[in-house]
Backbone as ProteinMPNN parsed JSONL, in Angstrom:
{"seq_chain_A": "MATNTTKKPAAAAAAEESTEPVTEPTPARSARTPAPASEAVVGPALPVGVAPVKVRLSHHLGIGGADYPPGAEILVSPDYARRLRGQGYATQV", "coords_chain_A": {"N_chain_A": [[0.851, -1.164, 0.0], [0.574, 2.205, -0.796], [1.961, 5.047, 0.801], [1.73, 8.413, 1.911], [4.547, 10.275, 2.171], [5.298, 12.857, 2.493], [5.618, 15.79, 4.506], [3.748, 18.224, 6.285], [4.534, 21.67, 6.628], [5.295, 23.047, 9.869], [4.186, 25.553, 10.572], [2.05, 25.894, 8.767], [0.433, 23.749, 9.462], [-0.333, 24.457, 12.062], [-1.792, 26.759, 11.548], [-4.002, 25.769, 10.206], [-5.437, 24.385, 12.128], [-7.856, 25.461, 14.072], [-9.052, 26.722, 17.14], [-11.392, 28.003, 17.669], [-14.925, 27.784, 17.821], [-17.022, 27.04, 15.062], [-19.828, 28.622, 13.966], [-22.761, 28.435, 12.19], [-25.588, 29.985, 10.825], [-28.754, 28.396, 10.916], [-30.831, 27.544, 8.174], [-34.01, 29.055, 7.763], [-37.142, 27.413, 8.036], [-39.731, 27.089, 5.654], [-42.931, 28.483, 6.201], [-45.606, 26.422, 7.055], [-48.968, 25.916, 6.101], [-52.299, 25.22, 7.255], [-54.463, 22.828, 5.636], [-56.491, 24.065, 2.986], [-60.035, 24.744, 3.127], [-61.521, 24.675, 0.853], [-62.647, 23.069, -2.197], [-60.501, 22.798, -4.12], [-58.348, 21.811, -6.816], [-55.427, 20.123, -6.042], [-51.84, 19.747, -6.136], [-50.029, 18.595, -9.08], [-50.771, 20.291, -12.198], [-54.003, 20.059, -13.659], [-54.754, 18.241, -16.561], [-56.123, 19.508, -19.662], [-59.545, 19.02, -20.232], [-59.821, 16.786, -18.605], [-61.312, 15.189, -15.864], [-61.117, 15.9, -12.348], [-60.012, 13.716, -9.665], [-61.233, 12.436, -6.619], [-59.514, 11.736, -3.683], [-58.753, 9.984, -0.633], [-56.562, 10.698, 1.918], [-54.133, 8.589, 3.391], [-51.963, 9.022, 4.91], [-50.084, 11.705, 6.454], [-49.557, 14.548, 4.418], [-47.75, 16.974, 2.645], [-48.457, 19.403, 0.358], [-47.576, 21.771, -1.947], [-46.941, 23.694, 0.052], [-49.011, 23.479, 1.862], [-50.508, 21.681, 4.535], [-51.884, 18.464, 4.713], [-53.821, 16.431, 6.628], [-53.976, 12.922, 7.707], [-56.764, 11.177, 6.376], [-57.948, 13.314, 5.15], [-59.82, 14.522, 2.381], [-59.052, 15.117, -0.927], [-58.97, 16.817, -4.121], [-57.427, 15.73, -7.019], [-55.361, 15.349, -9.99], [-55.962, 12.575, -12.25], [-53.592, 11.154, -12.88], [-51.824, 11.954, -10.821], [-53.245, 10.977, -8.641], [-53.027, 8.23, -9.094], [-50.262, 7.926, -8.712], [-50.057, 8.685, -5.996], [-51.589, 6.658, -4.777], [-50.055, 4.436, -5.486], [-47.76, 4.872, -3.971], [-48.745, 4.573, -1.483], [-49.998, 6.656, -0.148], [-52.619, 7.429, -0.543], [-56.138, 6.546, -0.851], [-58.838, 5.346, -2.885], [-61.825, 7.237, -3.141]], "CA_chain_A": [[0.0, 0.0, 0.0], [1.362, 3.428, -0.884], [1.699, 6.034, 1.839], [2.233, 9.742, 1.631], [5.656, 10.515, 3.081], [5.577, 14.285, 2.625], [5.143, 16.348, 5.768], [3.328, 19.618, 6.238], [5.33, 22.563, 7.482], [4.684, 23.236, 11.184], [3.392, 26.786, 10.603], [0.823, 25.661, 8.017], [-0.391, 22.825, 10.242], [-0.88, 25.203, 13.192], [-2.772, 27.71, 11.039], [-5.196, 25.028, 9.799], [-6.164, 23.932, 13.303], [-8.394, 26.586, 14.816], [-9.766, 26.281, 18.339], [-12.656, 28.717, 17.772], [-16.045, 27.035, 17.236], [-17.629, 27.616, 13.869], [-21.283, 28.603, 14.051], [-23.436, 28.88, 10.984], [-27.034, 30.048, 11.076], [-29.542, 27.376, 10.23], [-31.831, 28.181, 7.308], [-35.373, 29.043, 8.292], [-38.088, 26.59, 7.291], [-40.879, 27.833, 5.153], [-44.104, 28.3, 7.051], [-46.65, 25.542, 6.536], [-50.318, 26.362, 6.418], [-53.245, 24.111, 7.264], [-55.135, 22.577, 4.358], [-57.651, 24.931, 2.746], [-61.316, 24.05, 3.208], [-62.18, 24.653, -0.457], [-62.469, 21.88, -3.019], [-59.641, 23.128, -5.25], [-57.451, 20.737, -7.241], [-54.081, 20.314, -5.506], [-50.811, 18.965, -6.809], [-49.742, 19.006, -10.456], [-51.879, 20.878, -12.952], [-54.966, 19.144, -14.266], [-54.766, 18.365, -18.027], [-57.352, 20.046, -20.238], [-60.545, 18.026, -20.581], [-59.786, 15.634, -17.691], [-62.006, 15.466, -14.604], [-60.299, 15.566, -11.171], [-60.371, 12.527, -8.897], [-61.184, 12.667, -5.179], [-58.824, 10.669, -2.945], [-58.647, 10.148, 0.817], [-55.164, 10.476, 2.308], [-53.914, 7.641, 4.477], [-50.823, 9.55, 5.668], [-49.898, 13.153, 6.385], [-48.924, 14.921, 3.159], [-47.611, 18.403, 2.401], [-48.473, 19.699, -1.081], [-47.604, 23.202, -2.247], [-46.889, 24.505, 1.263], [-50.175, 23.237, 2.721], [-50.499, 20.378, 5.205], [-53.112, 17.687, 4.627], [-53.719, 15.352, 7.609], [-54.573, 11.652, 7.291], [-58.217, 11.205, 6.331], [-58.427, 14.449, 4.354], [-60.202, 14.197, 1.006], [-58.592, 16.175, -1.82], [-59.138, 16.612, -5.547], [-56.151, 15.722, -7.73], [-55.452, 14.812, -11.343], [-55.948, 11.112, -12.232], [-52.214, 10.658, -12.863], [-51.291, 12.182, -9.487], [-53.948, 10.038, -7.759], [-52.412, 6.914, -9.313], [-48.956, 7.938, -8.051], [-50.261, 8.697, -4.55], [-52.023, 5.312, -4.366], [-48.916, 3.537, -5.645], [-46.814, 5.104, -2.884], [-49.414, 4.29, -0.22], [-50.468, 7.876, 0.49], [-54.036, 7.705, -0.762], [-57.076, 5.497, -1.244], [-59.93, 5.846, -3.726], [-63.033, 7.61, -2.372]], "C_chain_A": [[0.9, 1.23, 0.0], [0.971, 4.373, 0.233], [2.305, 7.364, 1.424], [3.309, 10.066, 2.646], [5.984, 11.991, 3.228], [4.951, 14.811, 3.903], [4.763, 17.808, 5.567], [4.293, 20.453, 7.071], [4.57, 22.841, 8.776], [3.797, 24.471, 11.226], [2.062, 26.587, 9.878], [-0.123, 24.745, 8.793], [-1.044, 23.55, 11.412], [-1.958, 26.178, 12.727], [-4.076, 27.019, 10.656], [-6.051, 24.613, 10.984], [-6.595, 25.137, 14.129], [-9.179, 26.055, 16.004], [-11.102, 26.985, 18.502], [-13.781, 27.896, 17.14], [-16.63, 27.79, 16.034], [-19.137, 27.495, 14.011], [-21.854, 29.178, 12.769], [-24.922, 28.933, 11.274], [-27.764, 28.966, 10.288], [-30.589, 28.056, 9.362], [-33.228, 28.03, 7.901], [-36.265, 28.175, 7.413], [-39.226, 27.455, 6.795], [-42.098, 27.506, 6.016], [-45.13, 27.417, 6.353], [-47.999, 26.077, 6.952], [-51.232, 25.149, 6.476], [-53.934, 23.988, 5.907], [-56.317, 23.507, 4.182], [-58.939, 24.115, 2.75], [-62.001, 23.942, 1.849], [-61.854, 23.371, -1.216], [-61.661, 22.203, -4.277], [-58.758, 21.924, -5.576], [-56.056, 21.065, -6.732], [-53.104, 19.432, -6.265], [-50.547, 19.474, -8.208], [-50.994, 19.484, -11.191], [-52.734, 19.796, -13.61], [-54.935, 19.32, -15.786], [-56.129, 18.852, -18.525], [-58.283, 18.903, -20.62], [-60.579, 16.801, -19.683], [-60.439, 16.039, -16.378], [-61.1, 15.095, -13.427], [-60.865, 14.355, -10.439], [-60.257, 12.876, -7.418], [-60.517, 11.461, -4.521], [-58.831, 11.013, -1.463], [-57.223, 9.786, 1.211], [-55.076, 9.506, 3.474], [-52.741, 8.052, 5.353], [-50.804, 11.06, 5.545], [-49.147, 13.484, 5.101], [-48.888, 16.437, 3.047], [-47.517, 18.645, 0.906], [-48.546, 21.206, -1.242], [-47.607, 24.093, -1.018], [-48.064, 24.341, 2.19], [-50.097, 21.83, 3.294], [-51.869, 19.726, 5.105], [-52.976, 16.501, 5.584], [-54.279, 14.041, 7.057], [-56.095, 11.732, 7.377], [-58.783, 12.358, 5.53], [-58.759, 13.975, 2.946], [-59.833, 15.376, 0.123], [-58.883, 15.807, -3.267], [-57.775, 16.732, -6.224], [-56.373, 15.214, -9.145], [-55.396, 13.286, -11.273], [-54.537, 10.524, -12.175], [-51.599, 10.806, -11.477], [-51.953, 11.248, -8.479], [-53.343, 8.645, -7.879], [-51.042, 6.836, -8.628], [-49.093, 7.921, -6.532], [-50.697, 7.327, -4.037], [-50.872, 4.322, -4.463], [-47.908, 3.658, -4.534], [-47.443, 4.896, -1.513], [-49.935, 5.511, 0.509], [-51.967, 8.072, 0.393], [-54.823, 6.457, -1.101], [-58.163, 6.127, -2.089], [-61.131, 6.169, -2.849], [-64.244, 7.092, -3.098]], "O_chain_A": [[1.888, 1.274, 0.733], [-0.206, 4.491, 0.574], [3.279, 7.412, 0.674], [3.036, 10.13, 3.845], [6.864, 12.348, 4.012], [3.896, 14.345, 4.333], [5.38, 18.526, 4.781], [4.803, 19.994, 8.093], [3.339, 22.867, 8.78], [2.744, 24.439, 11.862], [1.037, 27.078, 10.35], [-1.338, 24.945, 8.781], [-2.204, 23.281, 11.725], [-2.937, 26.399, 13.44], [-5.146, 27.618, 10.769], [-7.27, 24.5, 10.855], [-5.775, 25.757, 14.806], [-9.888, 25.056, 15.89], [-11.882, 26.616, 19.381], [-13.613, 27.367, 16.041], [-16.709, 29.018, 16.024], [-19.665, 26.393, 14.16], [-21.475, 30.264, 12.328], [-25.464, 28.024, 11.903], [-27.424, 28.67, 9.143], [-31.179, 29.053, 9.78], [-33.567, 26.992, 8.469], [-36.153, 28.202, 6.187], [-39.625, 28.425, 7.44], [-42.255, 26.382, 6.492], [-45.475, 27.647, 5.194], [-48.147, 26.629, 8.042], [-50.967, 24.147, 5.811], [-53.974, 24.943, 5.132], [-57.075, 23.725, 5.127], [-58.93, 22.931, 2.415], [-62.967, 23.191, 1.708], [-60.887, 22.679, -0.896], [-62.104, 21.905, -5.387], [-58.459, 21.113, -4.699], [-55.554, 22.165, -6.963], [-53.5, 18.49, -6.951], [-50.802, 20.641, -8.507], [-52.118, 19.122, -10.843], [-52.233, 18.762, -14.052], [-55.076, 20.445, -16.265], [-57.154, 18.629, -17.881], [-57.862, 17.934, -21.253], [-61.308, 15.854, -19.978], [-60.152, 17.109, -15.841], [-60.391, 14.091, -13.49], [-62.041, 14.018, -10.577], [-59.301, 13.532, -7.005], [-60.898, 10.316, -4.764], [-58.904, 12.182, -1.084], [-56.733, 8.706, 0.881], [-55.849, 9.592, 4.428], [-52.546, 7.486, 6.429], [-51.427, 11.63, 4.649], [-48.206, 12.78, 4.733], [-49.882, 17.107, 3.323], [-46.599, 18.148, 0.254], [-49.466, 21.847, -0.735], [-48.224, 25.159, -1.043], [-48.119, 25.006, 3.224], [-49.668, 20.899, 2.614], [-52.889, 20.358, 5.378], [-52.11, 15.649, 5.383], [-54.981, 14.048, 6.046], [-56.644, 12.284, 8.33], [-59.982, 12.383, 5.253], [-58.061, 13.129, 2.386], [-60.247, 16.506, 0.385], [-59.024, 14.63, -3.601], [-57.058, 17.713, -6.026], [-57.447, 14.706, -9.466], [-54.833, 12.746, -10.321], [-54.309, 9.517, -11.505], [-50.925, 9.893, -11.0], [-51.292, 10.773, -7.556], [-53.165, 7.955, -6.875], [-50.697, 5.813, -8.035], [-48.339, 7.228, -5.849], [-50.235, 6.88, -2.988], [-50.732, 3.455, -3.6], [-47.258, 2.676, -4.174], [-46.766, 5.023, -0.493], [-50.286, 5.413, 1.685], [-52.534, 8.824, 1.185], [-54.279, 5.456, -1.568], [-58.382, 7.336, -2.009], [-61.418, 5.433, -1.905], [-65.37, 7.287, -2.638]]}, "name": "protein", "num_of_chains": 1, "seq": "MATNTTKKPAAAAAAEESTEPVTEPTPARSARTPAPASEAVVGPALPVGVAPVKVRLSHHLGIGGADYPPGAEILVSPDYARRLRGQGYATQV"}
């Protein structure tokens, strides 16, 4: 196995090791809002000429900055409903 035999100069090694703690501010989370009470279509845009599908959520889900608790019924596009059911997030109403 090859090893690195070169040594760092003492001054450079001392400069690299700082004893001061590094503190970085944590990024603020975006504010979540409760699910709206209206029957608007959520998620990806609904294709033209396609009727929305109502699904009941089986798990908590955040879509577009809004929180939807388990048991909430939402209107989504048929493709998005199929993906949610496939991942176990929704059931057919």
